C-alpha positions as CSV (number, residue, x, y, z in Angstrom):
1,K,-49.2,22.6,13.0
2,E,-45.6,22.1,10.8
3,L,-43.3,24.9,11.2
4,K,-42.0,26.3,8.2
5,K,-38.5,26.5,7.3
6,P,-36.7,29.8,6.3
7,I,-36.1,30.5,2.6
8,I,-33.0,31.6,3.1
9,K,-31.2,28.7,4.9
10,K,-32.9,27.1,1.7
11,R,-31.0,29.5,-1.0
12,V,-27.8,29.2,1.3
13,L,-27.7,25.5,1.2
14,E,-28.6,25.7,-2.8
15,I,-25.5,28.0,-3.5
16,A,-23.4,25.9,-1.3
17,S,-24.2,23.0,-3.3
18,I,-23.5,25.0,-6.6
19,G,-20.3,26.3,-5.5
20,L,-18.9,23.0,-3.9
21,G,-19.7,21.2,-6.8
22,L,-17.8,24.0,-8.9
23,L,-14.7,23.4,-6.9
24,G,-15.1,20.2,-6.8
25,L,-14.9,19.7,-10.6
26,L,-12.1,22.1,-10.6
27,F,-9.8,20.2,-8.2
28,I,-10.7,16.9,-10.3
29,L,-9.6,18.5,-14.0
30,G,-6.7,20.3,-12.5
31,G,-5.4,16.9,-10.9
32,G,-6.4,15.0,-13.9
33,A,-5.1,17.8,-16.4
34,Y,-1.2,17.3,-14.4
35,L,-1.8,13.5,-14.6
36,F,-2.2,13.6,-18.4
37,H,0.9,16.3,-18.2
38,Q,2.9,14.1,-16.4
39,I,1.6,10.8,-18.6
40,A,2.5,12.7,-21.8
41,F,6.0,13.9,-20.8
42,Y,6.9,10.4,-20.0
43,L,5.6,8.9,-23.3
44,D,7.8,11.9,-24.8
45,K,11.4,11.7,-22.7
46,G,10.9,8.6,-21.4
47,Y,11.0,9.9,-17.8
48,W,8.6,10.4,-15.0
49,S,8.9,13.9,-13.7
50,P,7.3,13.2,-9.8
51,F,5.3,16.3,-8.4
52,S,4.6,16.0,-4.3
53,V,2.3,17.8,-2.4
54,I,5.2,19.2,-0.9
55,D,6.6,20.2,-4.3
56,A,3.2,22.1,-4.7
57,M,3.3,23.8,-1.3
58,L,7.2,24.8,-2.5
59,Y,5.9,26.0,-5.4
60,A,3.6,28.5,-3.9
61,N,5.4,29.4,-0.9
62,P,9.4,28.5,-1.7
63,N,10.6,30.7,1.5
64,D,8.6,28.9,4.0
65,P,11.4,27.5,6.2
66,W,9.4,24.0,7.5
67,L,9.2,23.2,3.6
68,N,13.0,23.6,3.0
69,Y,14.5,22.1,6.3
70,P,11.5,20.4,8.5
71,T,12.4,20.3,12.1
72,T,9.0,19.0,13.4
73,D,6.6,16.9,12.2
74,I,9.1,15.2,10.2
75,G,6.3,12.3,9.7
76,V,3.7,14.5,8.3
77,Y,6.3,15.9,6.0
78,K,7.3,12.6,4.8
79,I,3.6,11.5,4.2
80,L,3.2,14.9,2.0
81,S,6.1,14.2,0.1
82,S,5.1,10.8,-0.5
83,L,1.4,11.9,-2.1
84,P,1.0,12.5,-5.5
85,F,0.0,16.1,-5.9
86,S,-2.2,14.8,-9.1
87,G,-4.1,12.3,-7.2
88,S,-4.3,14.7,-4.3
89,C,-6.2,16.8,-6.3
90,I,-8.7,14.1,-7.8
91,A,-9.2,12.9,-4.0
92,S,-9.7,16.0,-3.1
93,G,-12.4,16.8,-5.5
94,L,-14.2,13.6,-5.1
95,F,-14.4,14.3,-1.0
96,I,-15.9,18.0,-2.0
97,L,-18.5,16.5,-4.4
98,F,-19.2,13.9,-1.5
99,I,-20.0,16.8,1.1
100,R,-21.7,18.3,-1.8
101,S,-24.2,15.2,-2.1
102,A,-24.8,15.2,1.9
103,I,-25.9,19.0,1.2
104,N,-28.4,17.9,-1.5
105,N,-29.7,15.2,0.6
106,Q,-30.2,17.7,3.8
107,K,-31.9,19.9,1.0
108,R,-34.4,16.5,0.2
109,Y,-34.0,15.1,4.1
110,P,-34.0,17.7,6.4
111,I,-32.5,17.0,10.0
112,I,-31.3,20.5,11.0
113,Y,-34.5,22.7,11.7
């Protein structure tokens, strides 16, 4: 006799799927909007305004000592300062949508009992 799966797990997976889908789309649209802003600024002024992940982190937390004067994890700082914010948002959104599709596959082909 096959065991029935609890309904609550199905509801949690559905809510997580919807929430992750919306979050992924928000990241993609936000990154795309900022990229569009950079392109429009370049076409208007002739200057590309670079905005890295470190710049975004500094905007969110301007008093963080590591962001202003990194003394440890210099390699991480260099990587984050070279990554464009808009591309990172788009890539993060695509990754979140990938996780969402994995949750949807979990609903169709359950492996967790």
